C-alpha positions as CSV (number, residue, x, y, z in Angstrom):
1,M,0.0,0.0,0.0
2,G,1.4,3.4,-1.0
3,M,2.0,6.3,1.4
4,D,-0.7,8.4,-0.3
5,T,-3.3,5.6,0.1
6,E,-2.4,5.2,3.7
7,M,-2.8,8.9,4.4
8,D,-6.2,8.9,2.6
9,M,-7.4,6.0,4.7
10,A,-6.2,7.7,7.9
11,M,-7.9,10.9,6.9
12,E,-11.1,9.0,6.1
13,M,-11.1,7.4,9.5
14,E,-10.6,10.9,11.0
15,M,-13.7,12.2,9.1
16,T,-16.1,9.4,10.0
17,I,-18.6,9.5,12.8
18,D,-17.4,7.7,15.8
19,S,-19.0,4.2,16.2
20,E,-20.0,5.0,19.8
21,I,-22.0,8.0,18.6
22,E,-23.7,5.9,15.9
23,A,-24.9,3.4,18.5
24,L,-26.3,6.1,20.8
25,D,-29.7,7.7,21.0
26,T,-28.6,11.3,20.9
27,T,-32.0,12.7,21.8
28,D,-31.5,15.1,24.7
29,L,-27.9,13.9,25.1
30,E,-25.8,16.5,27.0
31,A,-22.2,16.8,28.4
32,C,-21.8,15.9,32.1
33,L,-18.9,18.3,32.6
34,D,-18.6,22.0,32.2
35,W,-15.8,22.9,29.8
36,D,-15.2,26.4,31.4
37,S,-14.7,24.8,34.8
38,L,-11.9,22.5,33.7
39,V,-8.4,23.4,34.9
40,L,-5.9,22.7,32.1
41,D,-2.1,22.9,32.6
42,D,-1.6,23.0,28.9
43,C,-3.6,23.1,25.7
44,D,-2.1,20.1,24.0
45,K,-4.4,17.2,23.2
46,Q,-2.8,14.8,25.6
47,T,-3.4,17.2,28.5
48,I,-6.9,17.8,27.5
49,R,-7.6,14.1,27.2
50,A,-6.1,13.3,30.6
51,T,-8.0,16.1,32.3
52,I,-11.4,15.1,30.9
53,K,-10.8,11.5,31.8
54,T,-9.8,12.4,35.4
55,E,-12.8,14.6,35.9
56,W,-15.2,12.2,34.2
57,K,-14.1,9.3,36.5
58,K,-15.2,11.4,39.5
59,I,-18.8,11.6,38.1
60,K,-19.0,8.5,35.9
61,R,-21.7,6.9,38.1
62,D,-24.0,9.7,37.3
63,C,-22.9,10.0,33.7
64,T,-24.5,7.6,31.3
65,H,-21.8,7.7,28.6
66,S,-18.1,7.1,28.2
67,F,-15.4,9.7,28.5
68,R,-14.8,9.5,24.8
69,V,-18.5,10.5,24.2
70,E,-18.1,13.2,26.9
71,T,-15.1,14.6,25.0
72,M,-17.2,14.7,21.8
73,L,-20.1,16.3,23.5
74,L,-17.9,19.0,25.0
75,A,-16.5,19.8,21.6
76,Q,-19.8,19.2,19.8
77,V,-18.0,17.1,17.2
78,P,-19.0,13.5,16.4
79,N,-15.4,12.3,16.0
80,Y,-13.0,11.7,18.9
81,K,-9.8,12.9,17.2
82,R,-11.4,16.0,15.8
83,A,-13.0,16.7,19.1
84,L,-9.6,16.8,20.8
85,A,-8.3,19.1,18.1
86,K,-11.3,21.5,18.5
87,L,-10.9,21.6,22.3
88,S,-7.2,22.3,21.9
89,N,-8.1,25.3,19.7
90,R,-10.7,26.5,22.2
91,C,-8.2,26.3,25.0
92,L,-5.8,28.5,23.0
93,G,-8.6,31.0,22.5
94,V,-9.1,30.1,18.8
95,K,-12.9,29.8,18.6
96,P,-15.6,30.0,15.9
97,C,-17.3,33.3,15.6
98,I,-20.7,31.5,15.7
99,E,-20.9,29.3,18.8
100,E,-24.4,28.0,18.1
101,W,-26.2,28.4,14.8
102,D,-29.7,29.3,14.1
103,D,-31.1,27.1,11.3
104,L,-29.3,28.1,8.1
105,V,-31.4,27.3,5.0
106,L,-29.4,26.4,1.9
107,E,-31.4,26.7,-1.3
108,G,-29.8,24.5,-3.9
109,D,-27.0,21.9,-3.8
110,C,-25.4,20.7,-0.6
111,T,-21.8,21.2,-1.7
112,F,-18.8,22.8,-0.1
113,D,-18.8,25.9,-2.3
114,N,-22.5,26.6,-1.7
115,I,-22.2,26.2,2.0
116,V,-19.1,28.5,2.1
117,E,-21.0,31.1,0.0
118,E,-24.0,31.0,2.3
119,L,-22.0,31.0,5.5
120,S,-20.0,34.0,4.3
121,D,-23.1,36.1,4.4
122,Y,-24.0,34.7,7.8
123,L,-20.8,35.5,9.7
124,P,-20.7,38.5,11.9
125,Q,-19.0,41.6,10.4
126,D,-16.4,41.6,13.1
127,C,-15.4,38.0,12.6
128,P,-11.6,37.9,12.1
129,H,-11.6,35.0,9.7
130,N,-13.4,33.8,6.6
131,A,-16.1,31.1,6.2
132,K,-13.6,28.3,5.4
133,T,-11.7,28.9,8.6
134,E,-15.0,29.1,10.5
135,L,-15.9,25.6,9.3
136,E,-12.4,24.3,10.2
137,L,-12.9,25.5,13.7
138,H,-16.3,24.0,14.0
139,F,-15.1,20.6,12.8
140,G,-11.8,20.6,14.5
141,T,-10.0,19.9,11.2
142,R,-6.5,20.9,10.5
143,D,-6.8,21.8,6.8
144,L,-9.2,22.5,4.0
145,K,-9.1,19.0,2.6
146,R,-10.3,17.5,5.9
147,T,-13.0,20.2,6.2
148,K,-14.3,19.3,2.8
149,R,-14.4,15.6,3.7
150,A,-16.3,16.4,6.9
151,L,-18.9,18.5,5.1
152,S,-19.1,15.9,2.3
153,G,-20.0,13.2,4.8
154,M,-22.7,15.4,6.3
155,C,-24.2,16.2,2.9
156,G,-24.0,12.6,1.9
157,K,-25.8,11.5,5.1
158,A,-28.5,14.2,4.4
159,W,-29.1,12.8,0.9
160,D,-29.2,9.1,2.1
161,D,-31.6,9.9,4.9
162,A,-34.0,11.8,2.7
163,V,-33.9,10.0,-0.7
164,E,-34.6,6.4,-1.1
165,P,-32.4,4.3,-3.4
166,S,-33.6,2.3,-6.4
167,Q,-32.1,-0.2,-8.8
168,F,-32.5,-1.0,-12.4
169,D,-34.4,-4.2,-11.7
170,E,-37.1,-2.1,-10.1
171,I,-37.8,-0.7,-13.6
172,D,-38.3,-4.3,-14.8
173,E,-37.4,-7.4,-12.9
174,R,-35.4,-8.6,-15.9
175,F,-33.0,-5.6,-15.8
176,N,-30.6,-7.0,-13.2
177,N,-26.9,-6.3,-13.1
178,A,-25.9,-9.0,-15.7
179,F,-28.7,-7.9,-18.0
180,M,-27.7,-4.2,-17.9
181,N,-24.1,-5.1,-18.5
182,E,-25.2,-6.9,-21.7
183,Y,-27.5,-4.1,-22.6
184,V,-24.8,-1.4,-22.7
185,A,-22.6,-3.8,-24.6
186,G,-25.3,-3.7,-27.4
187,D,-26.9,-7.1,-26.6
188,T,-30.3,-8.4,-25.0
189,F,-33.6,-8.4,-26.7
190,L,-34.0,-4.7,-26.2
191,N,-31.3,-4.2,-28.8
192,T,-31.8,-7.1,-31.2
193,E,-35.6,-7.1,-31.7
194,T,-37.3,-4.7,-34.1
195,G,-40.6,-2.9,-33.5
196,T,-42.4,-0.5,-31.2
197,F,-42.2,-0.4,-27.4
198,D,-45.8,0.9,-27.2
199,D,-48.0,-1.4,-25.1
200,T,-45.1,-3.8,-24.4
201,E,-44.3,-4.9,-20.8
202,E,-40.8,-3.4,-20.9
203,G,-42.1,-0.2,-22.6
204,N,-44.8,0.4,-20.0
205,N,-42.4,-0.3,-17.2
206,I,-39.9,2.2,-18.5
207,D,-42.5,4.8,-19.1
208,E,-44.0,4.4,-15.6
209,F,-40.5,4.5,-13.9
210,R,-39.6,7.8,-15.8
211,D,-42.7,9.5,-14.4
212,E,-42.3,8.1,-10.9
213,E,-39.1,6.7,-9.3
214,A,-36.7,8.4,-11.7
215,T,-37.9,11.7,-10.3
216,F,-37.7,11.0,-6.5
217,T,-35.2,8.2,-5.8
218,Q,-31.4,7.8,-6.2
219,M,-30.7,5.1,-8.8
220,E,-27.8,2.8,-8.1
221,G,-25.6,1.7,-10.9
222,F,-24.3,-1.6,-12.3
223,S,-20.8,-3.0,-12.7
224,A,-20.2,-2.0,-16.3
225,L,-20.6,1.7,-15.5
226,S,-19.6,1.7,-11.9
227,Q,-16.0,2.9,-12.3
228,C,-16.1,5.8,-14.7
229,K,-12.8,7.7,-14.1
230,L,-13.7,10.7,-16.2
231,N,-17.1,11.5,-14.6
232,S,-18.9,10.9,-17.9
233,I,-20.9,8.3,-19.8
234,M,-21.7,8.2,-23.5
235,C,-24.0,6.1,-25.7
236,C,-23.6,5.9,-29.5
237,F,-26.4,4.1,-31.2
238,G,-26.3,2.5,-34.7
239,R,-29.8,1.4,-35.4
240,D,-33.4,2.6,-35.2
241,R,-35.8,-0.3,-34.3
242,Q,-39.1,1.6,-33.8
243,P,-41.5,3.1,-36.4
244,N,-43.9,6.0,-36.1
245,D,-42.0,8.1,-33.5
246,N,-40.7,10.9,-35.9
247,N,-37.1,9.9,-35.0
248,G,-34.8,8.0,-37.3
249,N,-36.0,6.4,-40.5
250,C,-37.6,3.2,-39.3
251,A,-41.1,2.9,-40.9
252,D,-43.9,0.4,-41.5
253,P,-43.9,-2.2,-42.7
254,I,-41.0,-3.0,-40.4
255,E,-40.0,-6.2,-42.3
256,E,-39.0,-4.0,-45.2
257,N,-38.2,-0.5,-43.7
258,C,-36.9,-1.1,-40.2
259,V,-34.4,-4.0,-40.1
260,D,-31.5,-1.8,-41.3
261,A,-33.0,1.6,-40.3
262,D,-30.8,4.5,-39.2
263,P,-31.0,6.8,-36.2
264,A,-30.8,10.6,-36.8
265,D,-27.1,11.3,-37.6
266,N,-25.5,13.7,-35.1
267,S,-21.9,12.6,-34.9
268,N,-18.9,11.1,-36.8
269,L,-17.0,8.1,-35.6
270,C,-13.3,8.8,-36.2
271,F,-11.5,5.5,-35.4
272,A,-12.0,2.5,-33.1
273,G,-10.6,-0.6,-31.7
274,S,-7.2,-1.8,-30.6
275,E,-5.9,-1.3,-34.1
276,N,-7.3,2.2,-34.4
277,T,-9.3,1.4,-37.5
278,P,-10.3,4.6,-39.2
279,F,-13.8,5.4,-40.4
280,P,-13.4,8.2,-42.9
281,G,-16.4,10.1,-44.3
282,E,-19.6,8.2,-43.8
283,S,-18.1,4.7,-43.7
284,E,-19.6,4.0,-40.3
285,G,-23.0,5.0,-41.5
286,D,-25.5,7.2,-39.5
287,I,-24.9,7.2,-35.7
288,H,-26.4,9.1,-32.8
289,C,-24.3,9.9,-29.7
290,H,-25.6,11.2,-26.5
291,G,-24.0,11.5,-23.0
292,L,-23.9,12.9,-19.5
293,A,-21.3,14.2,-17.1
294,W,-21.0,15.0,-13.4
295,T,-19.0,17.1,-11.1
296,D,-16.1,16.0,-8.8
297,D,-18.3,16.7,-5.8
298,N,-20.1,13.5,-5.0
299,N,-23.0,15.4,-3.4
300,D,-23.8,17.5,-6.5
301,P,-27.0,16.3,-8.0
302,S,-25.2,15.6,-11.3
303,A,-23.1,13.0,-9.4
304,R,-25.7,11.8,-6.9
305,L,-28.3,11.2,-9.7
306,R,-26.0,10.2,-12.6
307,F,-27.7,6.8,-13.0
308,N,-31.1,8.5,-13.0
309,N,-29.7,10.5,-15.9
310,F,-28.3,7.4,-17.6
311,F,-31.7,5.7,-17.3
312,Y,-33.3,8.7,-18.9
313,V,-30.7,9.1,-21.7
314,S,-30.5,5.4,-22.6
315,L,-33.6,3.4,-21.8
316,Y,-36.2,6.2,-21.9
317,D,-35.3,9.1,-24.2
318,H,-33.4,7.1,-26.8
319,M,-34.6,3.5,-26.7
320,Y,-38.3,3.8,-25.5
321,T,-39.0,7.2,-27.1
322,R,-36.9,7.0,-30.3
323,G,-36.1,3.3,-30.8
324,Y,-32.3,3.9,-30.9
325,V,-30.4,0.7,-30.1
326,E,-27.3,-1.3,-30.9
327,N,-23.6,-0.4,-31.2
328,M,-22.6,2.0,-33.9
329,I,-20.2,-0.7,-35.3
330,D,-20.2,-4.5,-34.9
331,S,-17.2,-4.9,-32.6
332,A,-16.8,-6.3,-29.1
333,E,-14.3,-3.5,-28.5
334,V,-16.9,-0.8,-29.0
335,P,-19.9,-0.9,-26.5
336,M,-23.2,0.9,-27.2
337,C,-22.8,2.8,-24.0
338,G,-19.7,3.1,-21.8
339,C,-17.6,5.3,-19.6
340,V,-16.2,8.0,-21.9
341,E,-12.7,6.7,-21.4
342,S,-13.8,3.3,-22.9
343,M,-15.6,4.9,-26.0
344,P,-13.9,5.5,-29.3
345,P,-13.2,9.1,-30.5
346,V,-16.2,10.8,-32.1
347,S,-16.7,14.3,-33.3
348,R,-19.4,15.2,-30.7
349,A,-22.4,14.0,-28.6
350,D,-25.7,15.5,-27.4
351,C,-26.1,15.9,-23.7
352,T,-28.7,15.8,-20.9
353,E,-28.2,17.2,-17.4
354,I,-30.0,16.7,-14.1
355,A,-32.4,19.5,-12.9
356,A,-32.7,19.2,-9.2
357,D,-34.8,21.4,-6.9
358,T,-33.4,20.8,-3.4
359,T,-33.3,22.6,0.0
360,F,-31.0,21.8,2.9
361,T,-31.1,23.0,6.5
362,I,-27.8,23.4,8.5
363,K,-28.5,23.3,12.2
364,Y,-26.8,22.7,15.5
365,G,-27.2,19.4,17.3
366,P,-25.6,17.8,20.4
367,F,-22.4,17.1,18.3
368,G,-22.3,20.4,16.4
369,L,-23.4,21.0,12.9
370,E,-26.0,18.8,11.2
371,I,-27.5,18.9,7.8
372,D,-31.0,17.8,6.8
373,M,-32.5,17.6,3.3
374,K,-36.1,18.7,3.0
375,D,-38.5,16.2,1.6
376,D,-40.0,18.5,-1.0
377,Y,-37.2,17.9,-3.6
378,E,-37.9,17.3,-7.3
379,F,-35.6,15.9,-10.0
380,D,-36.0,16.2,-13.8
381,F,-33.9,16.1,-17.0
382,N,-33.0,19.0,-19.3
383,A,-30.8,19.5,-22.3
384,C,-27.3,20.5,-21.0
385,E,-26.5,24.2,-20.8
386,G,-22.8,24.5,-21.9
387,I,-20.2,26.9,-23.0
388,N,-18.5,26.8,-26.4
389,P,-14.8,26.2,-25.6
390,T,-13.7,28.3,-28.6
391,T,-16.0,31.4,-28.4
392,G,-17.2,31.4,-24.8
393,D,-20.8,31.6,-26.1
394,D,-23.7,29.5,-24.9
395,A,-23.6,26.0,-26.5
396,N,-26.5,23.8,-25.4
397,N,-27.2,20.1,-25.8
398,D,-23.5,19.4,-26.4
399,L,-21.5,17.1,-24.1
400,A,-18.1,18.7,-24.6
401,S,-19.5,22.2,-24.0
402,Y,-21.1,21.0,-20.8
403,V,-17.9,19.5,-19.6
404,Y,-16.1,22.8,-20.5
405,R,-18.7,24.7,-18.4
406,L,-18.1,22.3,-15.4
407,R,-14.4,23.0,-15.7
408,K,-14.9,26.8,-16.0
409,E,-17.0,26.7,-12.8
410,G,-14.3,24.7,-11.0
411,K,-16.5,21.6,-10.7
412,L,-14.3,19.3,-12.8
413,S,-10.6,18.9,-12.9
414,E,-8.5,20.1,-15.9
415,K,-7.0,16.7,-16.2
416,K,-10.4,15.0,-16.6
417,K,-11.7,17.7,-19.0
418,S,-8.6,17.2,-21.2
419,K,-9.0,13.4,-21.3
420,I,-12.7,13.7,-22.1
421,F,-11.8,15.9,-25.1
422,K,-9.6,13.1,-26.4
423,T,-12.9,11.2,-27.0
424,L,-15.0,14.2,-28.0
425,V,-12.4,15.3,-30.5
426,G,-14.6,18.0,-32.2
427,Y,-15.0,19.9,-28.9
428,A,-13.8,23.2,-30.4
429,D,-16.7,23.3,-32.9
430,P,-19.9,21.9,-31.1
431,N,-22.1,22.8,-34.1
432,D,-20.3,20.6,-36.6
433,N,-21.7,17.1,-36.5
434,D,-19.3,15.6,-39.1
435,N,-16.1,17.5,-38.3
436,E,-13.9,15.3,-40.4
437,E,-10.9,17.7,-39.7
438,S,-11.1,16.9,-36.0
439,C,-11.1,13.1,-36.8
440,T,-8.1,13.6,-39.1
441,S,-6.1,15.5,-36.5
442,A,-7.0,13.1,-33.6
443,Y,-6.1,10.0,-35.7
444,E,-2.8,11.4,-36.9
445,R,-1.8,12.4,-33.4
446,K,-2.7,9.0,-32.1
447,T,-1.1,6.8,-34.8
448,G,1.4,9.0,-36.7
449,L,-0.4,7.7,-39.9
450,Q,-2.2,9.6,-42.6
451,Y,-6.0,9.6,-42.2
452,P,-7.6,8.1,-45.3
453,L,-9.8,10.4,-47.3
454,K,-12.1,7.7,-48.6
455,Y,-12.8,4.0,-48.4
456,F,-10.4,1.5,-50.1
457,S,-10.9,-2.2,-50.3
458,R,-7.9,-4.4,-49.6
459,Q,-8.8,-6.3,-52.7
460,S,-8.7,-3.2,-54.9
461,P,-5.7,-2.9,-57.1
462,A,-5.8,0.8,-56.4
463,F,-5.3,0.3,-52.7
464,P,-2.3,2.4,-51.7
465,P,0.2,0.4,-49.6
466,D,0.7,3.2,-47.0
467,V,-3.0,3.7,-46.2
468,P,-4.2,1.9,-43.1
469,C,-7.0,-0.7,-43.1
470,V,-10.4,1.1,-43.3
471,A,-13.8,-0.1,-42.3
472,S,-16.2,-0.9,-45.2
473,P,-19.2,1.4,-45.9
474,S,-22.2,0.3,-43.9
475,D,-25.9,-0.3,-44.7
476,H,-26.3,-0.4,-40.9
477,S,-27.3,-4.0,-40.5
478,M,-25.1,-5.6,-37.9
479,E,-24.0,-8.3,-40.3
480,H,-22.7,-5.6,-42.7
481,R,-21.4,-3.1,-40.2
482,T,-18.1,-5.0,-40.0
483,S,-14.5,-4.7,-41.0
484,S,-11.6,-7.0,-41.6
485,C,-9.6,-4.7,-39.4
486,F,-11.4,-6.1,-36.2
């Protein structure tokens, strides 16, 4: 185990609620000792610990809790180590400006930045420090990183206490972990069958879940999408299976007009697979890409509800509503939906973001600050509001522009943004669906080879020897959407 991992684990232990506190009924729980009456020879933590233990032993028959709990009650911090740190500061005269809070209402997201902004307006004008330091003093933390972790734990508890979890098999009992893994790979009957979802069991279930649980529960994920390192998921669909929905070109009679039907084309596949097979021009056929992204703060609604958003994007908005299914090319290396780092480079993707109406209350309890989430919350789904990375203008319904906005607002790291842009290679021009120039540049940077301008067959006598293998033009049936390069 590396030193950084050990330090993170130690910090995590320091931020957690003490197990003795979790086991207690804290209703009307009060300290047995009076802090101001304690005589301390020094303000170091060892002296404070010894003094509290000595005085507690004198009254322990009348005190219903341990000296550790007593220490945490005196500090009003639900963690023993942080309680000692806070009491050490108090002994030295370093105290919060607000000893006990009135209820502080936080309209919006329970995130560190929002809480700091609200607290900044709440501090007395003569307070000698800022809101971040105020929080450090309340939590007994030694630095900003620990303070953020303490607040994150409180916000996370508020979410979990207020919002019930849900799973994909609550949409339809068939949609278990294994099924969903196969679905995002481009398999299962949802992808392979052709026809409408109207009045089908799975269609009715998806429609009902969208109007109900998707708007008031926290959906839990499944293994294929559980470890997305770049805070983003993208689906790229290659077939339209459903007629009569004004999306794609599937039409009745489906036996003639729907087997090889196309989705509405909104992107350009650049290259794919372990051999970086290029797809110049329209050689991949019509594809439709759509994604979602979330912030680095796990308590931002975009992160908390990312699987609600994925349900909406994949199963509801694109499959149930439009009939878009299957991988864009027939390759086991290219899933239909995946973490952005596992998807091949494309010119762009559409984007949906979570719209969450939430209110939190920050109040004072027996162990200091507590956060509650009001139960009148509402969740919905909107086209992403983004920022054009080139012009700085609004650029909506574009995944790269939304990622750029998250970065500009300090909600996503520069490293993650840059890596996402290696998949969304046309990020600089969000209005250009084809953007062959971005594909050319990305391919040549990746491989050092010239990007082909058109399709050549290996059997053609005109095939240039220095041009890489190129996927064949597609009629969009899965049996034709193949390449000898894979």
